[in-house]
Each structure stands twice: as C-alpha cells, then as structure tokens.
PALUM-633601 format. One record per residue (C-alpha): x, y, z. Coordinates in steps of 0.001 Angstrom, whole numbers, padded with zeros to 6 digits, always signed. Example, Ala and Ser with C-alpha at 12.3 -4.5 7.8 and 13.67 -1.06 7.14 Angstrom:
+012300-004500+007800
+013670-001060+007140
This chain:
+000095+000001+000089
+001781+003243-001347
-000500+005730+000401
+001313+007498+003246
-000647+009396+006246
+000184+011600+009067
-001729+010891+012456
-003453+014192+011861
-005009+012859+008714
-006390+009872+010101
-007965+011426+013270
-010114+013656+010991
-011787+010300+009972
-013706+009751+012924
-017194+009807+011880
-019537+006443+011596
-019667+007030+007876
-016022+007790+007468
-013789+005840+010006
-010399+004955+010014
-008111+003413+012582
-004462+002672+012777
-003152-001036+013540
+000759-001344+013940
+001371+001807+011774
-001154+000700+008966
-004029+002839+008291
-007646+000851+007812
-011002+002215+006381
-013636+000540+008942
-016510+002768+007651
-018372-000450+006419
-017586-002234+009817
-019955-000403+011906
-022862-002897+012270
-020365-005614+013020
-018471-003586+015560
-020305-000685+016813
-017436-000169+019325
-015277+001058+016809
-016649+004630+017564
-014186+004683+020706
-011093+004306+018762
-012220+006309+015536
-009495+008075+014020
-007105+006794+016797
-004220+004083+017117
-006367+001124+017983
-003188-001755+018099
-003814-002516+021774
-007566-003050+021542
-007221-004852+018143
-004606-007239+019480
-006479-007754+022844
-009554-009266+021305
-008267-010798+017608
-004876-012840+016446
-003317-012496+013311
-005455-014633+011095
-008084-011600+011020
-005557-009215+009922
-004279-011324+006922
-007828-012018+006055
-009406-008216+005971
-005870-006626+005294
-006132-006517+001460
-009727-004989+001359
-009512-002687+004111
-005914-001372+004292
-005890+002364+002625
-002222+003242+003607
+000495+003489+006297
+001404+006333+008508
+004248+008510+007284
+006083+007539+010464
+006326+003716+009796
+009787+002724+009980
+011152+001009+006604
+011617-002658+006618
+015332-003186+007462
+017372-005116+004392
+017745-008891+005059
+021142-009648+006683
+023815-010609+004211
+024362-014569+004841
+027326-015899+006056
+030144-017130+003356
+029772-020807+002936
+032262-022903+004625
+035042-024407+002521
+034258-027958+001119
+036221-030348+002725
+037846-032930+000451
+036653-036424+001062
+039043-039411+001730
+038535-041619-001398
+040451-045165-001314
+042439-046137-004544
+043302-049316-005746
+047060-048927-005915
+049045-052074-005263
+051317-052545-002324
+049931-049266-000722
+048238-049073+002535
+045160-046586+001784
+043250-045264+004882
+039540-046144+005374
+037353-043109+004625
+036362-041460+007924
+033452-038971+008417
+034696-036533+006165
+033802-038519+003220
+030478-038774+004175
+027976-036333+002628
+027936-033674+005417
+024351-032803+006854
+023433-029507+007187
+021008-027447+009279
+018798-025452+007273
+017632-021738+007469
+015165-020944+010256
+011507-021039+009453
+008291-020130+010906
+007630-017838+014027
+010341-019950+016071
+008212-020487+018931
+010332-023480+020655
+008639-026672+019983
+005591-025217+017975
+007665-026388+014756
+009793-029368+014410
+013134-029160+015365
+014843-028908+011599
+012215-025837+011069
+014593-024065+013650
+017909-024918+012705
+018278-028357+014235
+020159-031087+012217
+018141-034117+010851
+019016-036886+008400
+015600-037020+006794
+015150-033895+004970
+017086-031807+001821
+016596-029056-000034
+013223-030320-001685
+011443-030937+001739
+012501-027103+002504
+011119-026122-000945
+007941-027820-000617
+007365-026688+002928
+007655-023178+001754
+005169-023675-000893
+002704-025322+000984
+002784-022736+004040
+002156-020019+001713
-000764-021418+000232
-002061-022290+003428
-001368-019124+005001
-002731-016933+002370
-005802-018959+000867
-006952-021454+003672
-006226-019998+007304
-007874-016704+007040
-011143-018534+005894
-011074-021743+007969
-013663-020492+010725
-015966-019403+008081
-015903-022812+006339
-016147-024744+009348
-019159-022625+010158
-020418-023440+006893
-019491-027300+007071
-018225-027003+003757
-014792-026144+002161
-015049-024473-001240
-014936-026824-003970
-012181-024653-005944
-010053-025412-002690
-010148-029051-003153
-009480-028585-006980
-006206-026848-006286
-005154-029907-004422
-005255-031318-007793
-003845-028222-009991
-001066-028113-007232
-000146-031695-007720
-000530-032620-004434
-003184-035569-004710
-000685-037743-006369
+001859-037223-003715
-000737-038597-000934
-001088-042326-001926
+001742-043847+000012
+003975-044524-003152
+005793-042908-006021
+004859-040087-007378
+002274-040929-010090
+003364-038619-013062
+001785-040741-016066
-001728-040086-014230
-001667-036347-013801
-001117-033508-016141
+000105-031069-013382
+002859-032613-011280
+003683-030516-007977
+006384-027844-008788
+008496-027348-006043
+009687-030937-005918
+010909-033198-008961
+008368-036318-009116
+011622-038865-009158
+012721-037338-005868
+009197-037628-003879
+009458-039603-000681
+007467-040629+002284
+008765-037608+004182
+007299-035243+001354
+003824-036674+001856
+004479-036247+005754
+005387-032559+005255
+002664-031879+002951
-000084-033283+005550
+001483-031636+008367
+001578-028180+006767
-002013-028162+005879
-002696-029519+009497
-001588-026004+010855
-005069-024690+009618
-006194-025980+012960
-009246-027832+011482
-009919-031483+011269
-012749-030890+008922
-010627-029241+006387
-007592-031782+006639
-010164-034729+006212
-011923-032256+003410
-008574-032163+001225
-006768-035287+002422
-009203-037581+004450
-011342-039560+001791
-009032-039311-000908
-005914-040581+001644
-007409-043625+002581
-009871-044298-000302
-007357-044111-003279
-004238-045815-002193
-006015-049476-002425
-007130-048653-005829
-003728-047236-006988
-001997-050407-005478
-004392-053061-006025
-006852-051918-008790
-006821-053441-012345
-005010-051281-014846
-007820-050528-016998
-009851-049444-014038
-006950-047350-013066
-006289-045775-016423
-010026-044660-016486
-010717-043465-013040
-007388-042147-011604
-006786-039215-013640
-010234-037664-012952
-009495-038474-009235
-005929-037014-009258
-006558-033904-011036
-009194-033151-008488
-012169-033436-010396
-013802-036485-008814
-013493-037423-005357
-013367-040988-003682
-013630-042401-000293
-013024-045191+001767
-016159-047047+002835
-015448-049945+005572
-016982-049105+008956
-020610-050077+009243
-023455-049357+012028
-022676-052542+013809
-018852-053120+012663
-016080-050502+013316
-012778-051896+014465
-014151-055412+014046
-013457-055158+010439
-013620-058924+009959
-017369-058872+011074
-018895-056448+008680
-022071-057517+006610
-022132-055452+003716
-022727-058172+000960
-021881-058502-002671
-023062-061459-004395
-021856-062656-008058
-024497-062683-010752
-024860-066032-012812
-023163-064942-015583
-020103-064044-013371
-019989-060341-014704
-021178-058266-011799
-021860-058172-008179
-024842-057247-006736
-024151-055029-003438
-026591-054494-000474
-025631-052906+002595
-024933-049815+004741
-021859-047829+005750
-021718-045338+008141
-019229-042461+009382
-017837-042346+005734
-015483-039413+005475
-016305-037324+002280
-019274-039641+001529
-021627-037024+000472
-019474-035778-002426
-017944-038562-003600
-018110-040232-007124
-016116-043503-006114
-016467-045596-002741
-013761-048233-002013
-015911-050501-000226
-015300-053661+001822
-017967-056323+001102
-018693-059964+001928
-018053-061856-001055
-017517-065249+000979
-018190-066992+004208
-018018-065308+007665
-014747-063889+009224
-011810-062077+007681
-011426-064772+004547
-015003-063634+003094
-014141-060189+002867
-013325-058313-000669
-012945-054765-001832
-014819-053174-004703
-014665-050010-006154
-018361-048801-006414
-019329-045667-008515
-022129-043494-007950
-023127-043629-011373
-023826-047525-010900
-027137-046356-009422
-028355-047707-006275
-025872-045310-004328
-027584-042993-001715
-025761-040728+000689
-026949-038343+003509
-024843-036055+005562
-024233-037171+009139
-024273-034121+011876
-021236-034924+014270
-019358-033611+017048
-016125-032337+015292
-014544-031996+011799
-017953-030318+010544
-016386-029495+007048
-015667-033237+006070
-018860-034437+004587
-019085-037484+006750
-021756-039755+005172
-024079-042624+006037
-023937-044612+002785
-026779-047089+001857
-026091-049297-001264
-029488-051144-002801
-028831-053679-005581
-025852-051920-006857
-024742-053445-010299
-020745-053305-009979
-018490-055029-012885
-016074-057641-011788
-013549-055431-013012
-013725-052876-010376
-012541-055925-007961
-009758-054362-005976
-007095-057173-005228
-008486-060788-005329
-011925-062023-004259
-011970-063063-000456
-008534-061588-000117
-009573-058056+000779
-008605-058164+004595
-004988-058142+003668
-005494-054929+001537
-007420-053296+004302
-004918-054086+006906
-001934-052968+004623
-004202-049710+004130
-004658-049140+007560
-000875-048414+008319
-001072-045621+005789
-004584-044437+007279
-003128-044141+010816
+000112-042415+009720
-001744-039939+008225
-003787-039475+011664
-000486-039580+013635
+000639-036518+011546
-002439-034540+011883
-002675-035075+015698
+000738-034328+016221
+000541-030763+014298
-002924-030272+015746
-001168-030560+019197
+001694-028156+018042
-001264-025625+016907
-002696-026086+020395
+000609-025311+021968
+001603-022465+020018
-001487-020717+020242
-001203-020843+024233
+002126-019729+023967
+001440-016509+022018
-001731-015954+024100
+000164-016486+027371
+002586-013712+026211
-000382-011525+025689
-002941-011911+028540
-002244-010704+031882
-003844-011791+035064
-002906-010810+038656
-000809-007973+037593
+001399-010002+035273
+001326-011959+031942
+000298-015617+032049
+003526-017005+030902
+005155-015586+034302
+003083-017860+036059
+004885-021192+036757
+001731-023350+036623
+001237-022110+032997
+004871-022804+032140
+004447-026174+033539
+001358-026872+031241
+003193-025999+028297
+006327-028144+029287
+004194-030957+029394
+002476-030301+026134
+005895-029872+024650
+007500-033254+025840
+004712-035271+024786
+004646-033521+021091
+008492-034130+020589
+008308-037525+021936
+005701-038416+019587
+007001-036679+016316
+010266-038187+016724
+008558-041833+016928
+006580-040835+013787
+009593-039707+011995
+011418-043087+012675
+008245-044882+011341
+007999-042938+008477
+011811-043887+007649
+011139-047649+008021
+008087-047433+005716
+010281-045804+003329
+012913-048449+003588
+010582-051703+003879
+008384-053088+001250
+004565-053144+002030
+004490-056996+003345
+007330-056478+005541
+005877-052836+006738
+002380-054745+007434
+004212-057537+009675
+007068-055305+011566
+005452-051979+011816
+001526-052459+012172
+001919-052916+015998
+004101-050109+016447
+002134-047795+014030
-000854-048872+016269
+000796-047678+019426
+002015-044488+017818
-001641-043550+016879
-002788-044139+020381
+000268-042171+021630
-000545-039172+018944
-004412-039028+019944
-004044-038967+023766
-001143-036142+022999
-003736-034130+020983
-006343-034774+023616
-004259-033478+026301
-002715-030439+024461
-006490-029559+023714
-007451-029692+027324
-004462-027836+028473
-004931-025152+025716
-008584-024803+026632
-007265-024247+030440
-005049-021478+029227
-007397-019717+027441
-010504-019976+029728
-013548-018687+028467
-012088-017667+024951
-012063-021388+024015
-015384-022038+025127
-016992-019624+022470
-016932-020250+018638
-014617-017619+016746
-012238-015040+017829
-008876-015810+019469
-009831-019184+020825
-011283-020418+017596
-008445-022837+016757
-008674-024255+020391
-012251-024313+020512
-012542-026336+017148
-009692-028663+017920
-011128-029455+021095
-014453-030552+019277
-012213-032495+016894
-010233-034729+019505
-013045-037836+019500
-012816-037681+015712
-009206-038726+015903
-009490-041069+019050
-011965-043202+017708
-011583-043855+013868
-008799-045925+012418
-008920-047971+015534
-009945-046727+018999
-007286-046103+021479
-008045-049534+023450
-007708-051565+020420
-004532-049667+019186
-002632-050503+022214
-003678-053892+022724
-002642-054632+019033
+000352-052907+019468
+001569-055527+021976
-000152-058545+020726
+001826-057855+016981
+005047-057073+018487
+005026-060136+020575
+003817-062392+017630
+006523-060753+015435
+009360-060872+017692
+008549-064529+018530
+009194-065396+014893
+012318-063425+014786
+013762-065376+017972
+012689-063594+021135
+014065-064851+023959
+012224-064784+027267
C-alpha cells in the first residue's frame, strides 16, 4: 500500500460514515464495519493497535488486510534489508580409497560422508511449535526439496486457507475450488503412500522433482495443511482421498486405474473409503455389507450400509469392503463402487467435530458393480484393508501431532499477551508447567513418527505390515492421547475464549471438538494399544525372542 498519512490525517476520519483506525502503523478504513463492531466509535481516528490485538489474532488481520488497508503512517519505519548470509564454509575434501598395489590406503572417515547441514530458520520460531529441523536443528531425513515444498505449502495455507477456516467450518463446507487446487497443485498424486504418479497427472507438483518424492514429502504436505487447525478442513482435502485412493492405486486393475485415477488426481472427481458399518467399526472381520456374484459372473450385486464415511456426501467413487464369501476375514473383498452405477444414496451426518468433512451414511441397494472393479483378489480383501490401515493411521498421527503443536503454539502466544493478577500468563509457573508437559509429549511423538516414516520408506509393504503394524498402532494411540491432552491444556490456558466459537480461541475450541474424531476412527485407542503389544510379541517370537 503506497499511500502515506500523518496521524492528523487519520484523526479527521472519526465519523461513523468515515471511520479510519491505525493498527501497527497501518491505516484501515472500517466505515462499513459499524454494524459488526459498534465499539469502533471509541477508537475512530486513533491508534487501535492495543485494542485490536487484545481481541483478535493474526489470521483476522491477514483475512481483511487487502480489502481494508488504505495506506500506512508516514512515520512507519522502513523494513530493514535482510542480513547478508554468512559465506559458505570451504568444502572438505573427502578421503577416497584407491586401488594401488602395495600401498595401504586409509579407510574413508566421517569427512568422506556427505555432511548434513542444518537448514535456515523457518516460521515464527516459537520453541516446539514447529519440528526441530524448522529451527536450525540437524536432521538426517530432509533435504532441499523438503525445504522447497514446506515453503510452497505454507504460503498457500497462510494466504488462501487460514483466513477462511472458521467461516468454512461454520458453513460445514470447504469451497470446491480449494479441493480442486489440491489437484492442480499436484498434491493429490503425492498422498498415495507410493512413488509420485506422473503418468496419471497433467499438473505435477512444482517444488519437488517427481522422481525425488518420498514419504517425508507426503508427511510434510499433510503436516503443513494441518497447521490451519481444523480437522474438518484436513479431512475434506486429504481424508477420504488419502484412505480411499491408495487401495485402488496399489491393487486395482490397470484398465480401471487408467480410466478412473486421472480424474481423481486432477481434483475433478472424489473418492472415499467405505468400511465402517453401523454394527462393525474396529471389528472389520465381521462386517455384513454383501456382494453376490451374478449368474453370468460379470457383476456383483451389492446391498448394505456404511456409516461415518469421510467425504461420502460428495464422492463419485467408494472403495468398499464387502462380504463375498463366508464369515470372518477370509470372506471379505474390496470393490470400487461408482455412484453412477445407481442404487447408491448418501446423507450427511451431523457429528461432534470435523464439521466440513462431509461425513456420510451410505446405503447400497442392488448396486450392479462390474467384476473388473474388484480391488485385489476375491475373498482376500482383508489383507489389503490391513495394509491400508498403516497408511491411514500414519495420516492420523501426522495430523494429531500438528494439531497438538497448534494448541501449544496458540497457548504460548496467548500467554505472552494475556495478563492476570498483575502479570502475563507466561510468568505464572503453573502455565509454564502446562506448556512443558505439552511440549515433551509432542516432541516424543514426533520423533517416533519420523522413525516410522523412515522405516516405511525402507521396507516393502508386506514387511511393513508385519513389522510396523503394531508400532504404528501404538503411535496412533500415543498421538491421539497427546492431542487430547494438548487440546484440554490449551483450553484451560485460554479460559472462556476457548468455549466460544470464533475469535482468539477459535482454533482451540474447534480442535477440542475434533479430538474424538481422531481417538476413535482408524482403530480406537484401546484396540490400538492391545494390538501394539499382541503384534509385537507375535513378530518378535518369529524373529527369535528369548524370554
């Protein structure tokens, strides 16, 4: 904004029909905000910075700045030029062995290994509000492509998503064009738990060469979107797709993949996972939705119901668990059911949290599904479902840990602003204790997550399912209990502000409602904790455990 004003200029705009205020040396015309904020008359023509920051957070300023800012004070300091970066350290010459007869050559030492440099600081630098590698800590997991993706996604989230999240949550719908951008930006092909599918998309991601895409890019993408502090938003953009599309991409027939996936990856079509039923949640082996093969062997006729299906109200495709054989896990199959097959009806469910996720109750009535839409082999769907659970639970873990960070970060910032009993909240030991307990659980969970992602990247699907299923289940319980703890403690720090929707406590209030949506789906905490030990004991017995 190029216009400059003196304080006297601003002070003349102090009428209801012509009302300007100053916030942090910038000038805003709020004449049209009288109905929303009658109290503006008290600060008309004045510096309202103190009053603004007392009742609002940065997201409000970002949301309205472009349309309301008319200029800045002529006394506003100019931004200082960024400091000159320090010169790069001289490259160390690696010790490389040579094949010279009769000569003893020293073995390569640490200098022969590629040095891992810490990256530049990124973000607001609130301790523990971002992963350590954002704050100049060393890490073996990330490189420049992760840095580039982080910057790209954060800019998109902060500019186009964060200022609108509360409005979208109240409307219980994220605009379709935002989901479409997940396709045009090339994000959807990177969320499949596999190599980047360049042959199925026309708009690959810009900041990362597709051949360099790895599981840490996928983790980072979900993590940065989750900074918006809304489970409904993340489930809208990532949820149904992230759990419904991988089985098709991994195990679907090639002709179905070629026909269906390009439209899904572009963001034009939507897909979800339909497993849970009114009477079968964590007990997947006993679901009852039935698929009978026709006499000519060309179609399955599907009848049954599914409940709590993320994105179901909007989806064109349903990756559906059905019973094609006898009782138990050995009678289950996966089918890709298309809405245009007919006989598919969905109705939106009103849930405690994740309001904008499009959670649905789905009914299948004599749906005629071509046998080509079978995913994997008949009566062997349970294995595909279990393999997919690892990917689903990793996604839940990523979101929970970032939501915990959001609760923590919002609490730290508020504690530095809010005053009680003559001093800031952060000066009270009990508040610092709450923050410390939040931080220790967040960091423990995140480091475990990084290890699991690294193992998933190194193991094939079968090995990961056998060796990591228990550990991932345990981490899922760890992350959801951490999220619940951080949401509660943040609510205590914010007090009444976290009890009312909107305003400074909006993220905390919203995330507190979302807690149960993470503790239950993907396997409840009790089931996960039991599974973590049962599977670990079973696997390690095979490996030769000595007791």
